[in-house]
Structures are given as C-alpha cells and as structure tokens.
C-alpha positions in Angstrom: 0.0 0.2 -0.2 1.4 3.5 -1.0 0.4 5.9 2.0 1.7 9.6 2.9 3.1 8.0 6.0 5.3 5.5 3.9 6.4 8.5 2.0 7.4 10.6 5.3 9.8 7.8 6.0 11.7 8.1 3.0 13.8 10.6 4.8 15.5 8.0 6.5 14.2 6.8 3.0 12.2 4.0 3.6 9.9 2.2 1.6 6.3 1.4 2.7 7.0 -1.7 5.1 10.3 -2.8 4.6 13.8 -1.6 4.2 16.4 -3.4 2.5 20.2 -4.6 2.7 22.3 -6.4 0.5 25.0 -8.7 0.8 28.7 -7.6 1.0 30.6 -10.5 -0.2 30.2 -12.3 -3.4 29.5 -15.6 -3.6 32.5 -16.5 -6.3 35.2 -15.2 -3.7 33.9 -16.8 -0.4 35.6 -19.4 1.2 34.4 -21.5 4.4 35.5 -19.8 7.6 38.2 -21.3 9.5 36.6 -20.0 12.7 33.2 -20.6 13.7 32.5 -17.8 16.0 29.5 -15.8 14.8 31.0 -12.4 15.4 34.0 -13.3 13.5 32.0 -14.6 10.6 30.0 -11.1 10.4 33.2 -9.2 10.6 34.3 -11.1 7.5 30.7 -10.6 5.7 31.1 -6.8 6.8 34.7 -6.5 5.4 33.9 -8.1 2.1 30.8 -6.0 1.7 33.4 -2.8 1.0 34.7 -4.4 -2.3 31.1 -5.2 -3.7 30.8 -3.7 -7.0 27.1 -4.7 -7.8 23.9 -6.8 -6.9 20.3 -7.3 -7.3 18.4 -9.0 -4.8 14.5 -10.1 -4.9 12.3 -10.9 -2.2 9.0 -12.1 -1.5 6.9 -11.8 1.6 3.5 -11.5 3.2 2.7 -8.9 5.7 -0.9 -8.3 7.3 -2.1 -11.2 5.2 -1.1 -9.1 2.2 1.9 -10.4 -0.3 4.5 -8.1 -1.7 7.4 -8.1 -3.7 11.0 -6.4 -3.0 13.9 -5.3 -5.0 17.2 -3.8 -4.3 19.7 -2.9 -6.7 23.0 -1.5 -5.9 26.1 -0.4 -8.2 28.9 0.9 -6.7 30.1 3.2 -5.3 27.1 5.8 -5.2 23.9 4.6 -7.0 21.1 2.4 -4.9 17.6 1.5 -5.7 14.9 -0.1 -3.7 11.4 -1.0 -5.2 8.5 -2.3 -3.2 5.3 -3.8 -5.1 2.0 -5.0 -3.7 -1.7 -5.4 -5.0 -2.4 -1.8 -4.4 0.6 -0.3 -6.2 4.5 0.3 -6.1 7.2 2.8 -4.9 10.5 3.0 -5.7 13.5 5.1 -4.2 16.6 5.9 -5.6 19.8 7.2 -4.1 22.0 8.6 -6.8 25.4 10.5 -5.7 23.3 11.7 -2.5 20.3 12.6 -4.4 17.1 10.9 -3.4 14.3 10.3 -5.7 10.8 8.9 -4.8 8.3 7.6 -7.3 4.9 5.8 -6.3 1.9 4.6 -8.1 -0.8 3.3 -6.4 -4.8 3.2 -6.4 -5.1 6.1 -4.3 -2.3 8.4 -5.7 0.8 9.3 -7.6 3.8 10.2 -5.6 7.2 12.2 -6.7 9.6 13.7 -4.4 13.0 14.8 -5.0 15.8 15.6 -1.9 19.3 16.7 -1.8 20.3 14.6 0.9 24.3 15.4 0.3 23.7 19.3 0.5 21.9 18.8 3.7 24.7 16.8 5.2 27.2 19.3 3.7 25.8 22.3 5.2 28.0 22.2 8.3 31.4 21.1 7.5 33.3 23.0 10.6 31.4 20.1 13.0 33.0 17.2 10.8 36.4 18.9 11.2 36.3 19.2 14.7 35.1 15.5 15.2 37.9 14.4 13.2 40.0 16.3 15.4 38.5 15.3 18.8 37.9 11.8 18.2 39.8 10.5 15.2 38.0 8.0 13.2 38.8 4.1 13.8 40.8 2.2 11.5 38.9 1.5 7.7 37.1 5.0 8.1 35.5 6.0 4.8 35.0 9.9 5.1 33.0 10.0 1.6 29.2 9.6 1.6 27.6 6.7 0.5 24.2 4.6 0.5 23.4 1.7 2.7 20.5 -0.7 3.1 18.7 -1.9 6.0 16.0 -4.7 6.5 14.9 -6.1 9.8 12.0 -6.6 11.5 10.1 -3.6 12.6 10.3 -2.3 16.2 7.4 -1.6 18.6 7.6 2.1 17.9 6.8 1.4 14.0 3.1 0.8 14.7 1.4 -0.9 11.7 4.5 -2.6 10.4 5.7 -5.8 10.8 9.0 -5.3 8.9 11.0 -2.4 8.2 13.1 -1.5 5.0 15.0 1.6 3.8 18.0 2.8 1.5 19.2 5.8 3.0 22.8 8.0 2.4 25.0 9.4 5.2 28.4 10.8 5.6 30.8 9.6 6.8 30.3 6.5 4.6 27.9 3.7 6.7 28.5 -0.1 6.1 26.6 -0.7 3.0 24.5 -3.5 4.6 23.2 -2.1 8.1 22.7 -6.0 9.3 26.5 -6.5 9.3 27.3 -3.0 10.9 27.3 -4.6 14.5 28.9 -8.0 14.3 28.9 -8.4 18.0 25.0 -8.3 17.9 25.3 -11.7 16.1 27.4 -13.5 19.2 24.2 -15.9 20.1 23.4 -16.7 16.7 23.5 -20.3 15.8 25.4 -21.8 13.0 24.0 -24.4 10.7 23.9 -25.3 6.8 26.2 -22.2 5.9 23.9 -20.1 7.8 23.8 -17.9 10.7 20.2 -18.1 12.5 19.4 -15.5 15.1 16.7 -15.3 17.3 15.4 -11.8 18.7 13.8 -10.8 22.2 10.4 -10.3 20.3 10.1 -13.7 18.8 11.4 -12.9 15.4 13.8 -15.0 13.3 16.5 -13.6 11.0 18.7 -16.0 9.0 21.5 -14.9 7.2 23.8 -16.5 4.5 27.4 -17.1 4.8 27.9 -17.7 1.4 26.6 -14.3 0.3 25.9 -12.3 3.4 22.5 -11.4 2.4 19.5 -12.1 4.9 17.7 -15.0 3.7 14.9 -15.1 5.6 13.1 -13.1 8.4 9.8 -14.5 10.1 7.7 -12.9 13.0 5.3 -14.2 15.3 2.5 -12.0 13.9 2.9 -14.8 10.6 5.1 -11.9 8.4 7.5 -13.6 6.7 9.9 -12.5 3.8 12.3 -14.8 1.7 15.3 -14.2 -0.6 14.1 -15.7 -4.0 17.3 -14.5 -6.4 20.6 -12.8 -5.9 22.8 -11.8 -8.7 25.9 -10.1 -8.9 24.9 -8.2 -12.6 23.0 -5.1 -12.5 20.8 -3.7 -15.2 21.8 -0.1 -16.1 17.9 0.6 -16.7 17.6 0.2 -13.0 19.4 3.3 -12.4 17.3 5.8 -14.8 14.9 7.6 -12.9 11.4 8.2 -14.7 10.1 11.9 -14.8 7.4 12.7 -12.5 3.7 12.4 -13.7 1.5 15.1 -14.2 -0.7 14.4 -11.7 2.0 13.2 -9.1 1.9 14.6 -5.4 5.0 16.0 -3.7 4.1 14.6 0.0 7.8 15.7 1.0 7.4 18.9 2.6 7.3 18.3 6.4 10.0 15.8 6.0 12.3 18.5 4.0 11.5 21.1 6.7 12.2 18.7 9.3 15.9 17.6 7.4 18.1 19.8 9.5 17.1 18.3 12.7 17.1 15.0 11.3 20.8 15.6 10.3 21.8 17.1 13.6 20.0 14.0 15.1 22.4 11.7 13.1 25.3 13.9 13.4 24.7 13.3 17.2 24.5 9.4 17.1 27.8 9.9 14.9 29.3 11.8 18.0 28.1 9.0 20.3 29.1 6.3 17.9 32.9 7.7 17.6 32.9 8.0 21.5 32.3 4.4 22.1 36.0 3.7 20.7 37.5 5.9 23.3 39.6 4.2 25.8 39.3 7.0 28.8 36.0 8.5 29.3 36.3 9.4 32.6 38.8 12.5 32.9 38.0 16.5 32.1 39.9 16.1 28.8 37.4 13.6 27.6 34.5 16.2 28.7 36.3 19.1 27.0 36.8 17.5 23.9 32.7 16.3 24.0 31.8 20.2 24.7 34.1 21.2 21.7 32.0 18.8 19.3 28.6 19.6 20.6 29.6 23.2 20.4 30.5 22.8 16.5 27.4 20.9 16.3 25.0 23.5 17.9 26.6 26.9 17.1 25.5 26.8 13.3 21.7 26.8 14.4 21.8 30.6 15.6 19.3 32.2 12.9 16.9 29.3 13.2 16.8 29.8 17.0 16.1 33.3 16.8 13.1 32.4 15.0 12.1 29.6 17.1 12.7 32.1 20.2 10.3 34.4 18.6 8.0 31.5 17.5 7.7 29.6 20.8 7.8 32.7 23.2 4.4 34.1 21.6 5.5 37.3 20.7 7.8 39.4 18.8 10.4 41.8 20.3 9.6 44.6 17.5 6.0 44.6 17.9 6.0 44.7 22.0 8.8 47.7 21.3 6.4 49.4 18.9 3.4 48.9 21.5 5.8 50.4 24.1 6.6 53.3 22.3 3.2 54.3 21.5 1.9 53.5 25.1 4.6 56.2 26.6 3.6 58.7 24.1 -0.2 58.0 25.2 0.8 58.7 28.8 2.7 61.7 28.7 4.0 63.3 31.9 2.1 60.5 34.2 4.6 59.6 36.3 2.4 56.6 38.0 1.6 55.5 34.5 5.4 55.2 33.4 6.3 53.2 36.3 3.7 50.7 35.3 4.9 50.7 32.0 8.5 50.1 32.9 7.5 47.4 35.5 5.5 46.0 32.2 9.0 46.0 30.1 10.9 44.5 33.3 8.0 41.5 33.6 8.5 40.8 29.4 12.2 40.9 29.8 11.9 38.2 32.4 9.5 36.3 30.5 11.8 36.1 27.4 14.6 35.0 29.6 12.7 32.2 31.5 11.3 31.1 28.1 14.4 30.9 26.2 15.9 28.7 29.0 12.9 26.2 28.6 13.1 26.2 24.9 17.2 25.6 25.3 16.7 23.0 28.0 14.0 21.1 26.4 16.0 20.7 22.8 18.4 18.1 24.0 16.6 14.6 24.4 18.2 11.3 25.5 19.8 9.1 22.8 18.5 5.7 23.3 20.2 2.5 23.0 23.7 3.6 24.2 23.7 0.7 26.1 23.8 -1.5 23.2 27.0 -0.2 22.0 29.1 -0.8 25.2 27.8 2.5 27.3 27.8 2.1 31.0 24.7 4.3 32.8 27.3 6.4 34.4 28.8 7.4 31.0 25.4 7.6 29.3 24.1 10.0 32.0 27.7 12.2 32.1 27.8 12.6 28.2 24.0 13.5 28.0 24.9 16.1 30.8 27.6 17.5 29.1 25.5 18.0 26.0 22.9 19.8 27.5 25.2 21.7 29.3 27.1 22.7 25.9 23.6 23.4 24.1 22.5 25.9 26.5 25.6 27.6 26.8 25.8 28.0 23.0 22.3 28.6 22.9 22.8 31.6 25.4 25.6 32.9 23.4 24.7 33.1 19.7 20.7 33.0 20.4 19.4 34.0 23.7 21.9 36.9 24.8 21.6 38.7 21.1 18.0 38.3 21.7 17.6 40.0 24.8 20.1 42.6 23.6 17.6 43.5 20.5 15.1 43.7 23.5 17.3 45.8 25.5 18.2 47.9 22.5 14.7 48.4 21.7 13.7 49.6 25.2 16.2 51.9 26.0 14.9 54.8 23.9 15.8 58.0 25.7 12.2 58.9 25.7 11.5 56.1 28.3 13.1 58.4 30.8 16.0 56.1 31.5 
C-alpha cells in the first residue's frame, strides 16, 4: 500500500513496509571460514561488503496477510534502488550520488519527490573537522558519503508495520548492509548449513547467509515473513534511470524537507556517540572538554533558526512589543505612575523572554536511546547527556538568547523612556 506515511519515512528513506540491505560478499569469492565464531563470521562478511561492485536481490513476502515483492539494486560506489510492489501499487526509491528520488503509483495517488541529502549533510563542514580532530575515526573509516540498505523486523515504535526496510545515504559512509554493521549483535546466533540463525527478543527470527552475506529470510510471531528468491551480482543499468514525475504526481515531502536539518543533526549526534564508543578513557576532564568542543561545533550554526524559534515559541515579537511600548509611552505623557507601570511591564516582559528561552534551550536535547547496546554504562550515558545539555544551553545562550535579549534591551533603551 502506498501511503503518505510511507513517503514521510523516506527521509530515512524508507519504503512502505520494508527497508532492504544487501550482501557484501560475493559468492564467487567466499571461502568457508576457519573459525565458527558468529562475530568473526559477520566481521568477515562486513569487510567483504566494502568491495561489492553491484548486485540485484529479490524478495517475496507476506505482511498483514498481504503479499509483496521487494527488489534491491546496487551499483558501486553511489547508486542504489529499493522497490516495493504489492497489490495496490508500487514505490521506488533511488539514491544517486547523495540525491534521493521517490516515485510511487498506487490506487489512491501518484507520488514524486526529490531530496538532495548530500547538500544537507554538507551544510556544517566545520562540525566534521572538529569531530575528526577530537575523536579520530577508527581503522577502515571512509570519509565519503554513500548509500546503505537496511532490512529488519519492525520495532514496537513502528506501529502498523511488521518489517522495516529502507535505503539511505549518510556521511561518513556507513556499512553498505546495515545488518552487518554490528557484528557483536550476532554473538548468540546459531550456525547451521552455511547460515547464521538469530532469535530476537520479540520472537522474530533472522537467517543470514554465510555465502552471500544477505539476509535469506525473516519471520515474525505475527505471521509476517519474507524470503530471498534470487540474488545476482549483475546489474541492469536501466534500473538507475529515474522516470520523470507524472503530471498528477503529489509531492508529500514538504514536512520531511522542513524537518531535514533537525534529522541531520540527530544523525550527527548519533555519529558522535558512536565515535565515542572507541575512546579508551572516558572518565577525565579531557574527555568532557573534547565532548563540549564537538557539541559546540554541532549546535552553533543553528543561531539564525534559534532566533526564529524563540520569537515563535515565546508567543510574541520583540519589534511588535517595542512599538506598543513606545506608543503607550506617548499616550501616558508625564503621568509618573503610568510610566512606572509601563517600566514594570517592560521588566516583566524581559523576564518572560529570559525564562522562556531557558525552557526552549533546556527542552531541545533529548536522551539518545540504545547507547547501552554499544557498550555505554549508565554512568557514562548520564555524564555525556549532561555535557551535551550544558553545551547546548551555553551555545544557545551565546548565539541566540543573549543576542535576543540585547535586541530587546536596545529596543527599550530609547531616551524617551526616561532612562
């Protein structure tokens, strides 16, 4: 089914129900691993995925008693396509050199959206430089951006979905196949017949091929399932030709595009936390200083947007209030009591702005979830969140709140107010 909800997910560029990943290692170069440790096997598959030049993978499945087909196509280094087809229509997402294109045809509507993700990610190059300096990347780091596929049982937060699939783009480059990105997650998987079988907490089962690196099947307790029906290392160049939008196509990406800067910041925060997981010493002041520098570089470019947000969220505009105050001063003339009351109103409004801005700044940063899954202790999580909040409030005060109040003070300091 093609729905507006499905299109909104495209920003993390998600297809209606599923997000697909592709195997990294090619069947022709695969050899039987000498070590049967699941983590070692997945590490090997992940490494081999870096050299994959292309593939076409097809899946068939059932979700909510409705059949569907899923097709994933990749051509190195920067071209990817994910296509979802069911009885109600189809939706395809292309990512070509960091630019996303969505085309959908369904019973209810026809969709067409374009999004330049690379441009959004390149908007804050200063942050990347600071991050690289304070938290050097691990071995094998690739600074280029690139696409990646993901396919997994849907989480509890993804209401209405049994399986979650997406094709996305990110810089620095992510592992091409998201399910191979964290080999330690497969530590408890069972090995049998050239496959790894992983049982999840919610009762879902994921089967991974040790020959191709692809997920061969997913099954869920609710009956939803999908199976790999064909895999080839060949690619049809026609798969990367994006059709022109149809005349009646609707672009439902407006909300997503408006929220893209916030999403980019969220993903950058995730990179910070991920990079920190490689740090050996996270207890001293030096670590906190490095954190503050990185968060400072992340938050500072938001100054203009923060000014607008403060105006909007505090419910009034400094210029409008200044105009009203000046007009009121002229009306009351030499009435001393009325002047004192006006000055009191101005002082109260300034306090309102000051306290309101504090709430806006304090409420922006929310806790990142899943940090315990990448080895963070509760103490470290609490400390890092505290540094992040403090840095955000400091930066916000410097680049937004203080200038905002300075503007207010300037507007209210006219000599005619008798100050």
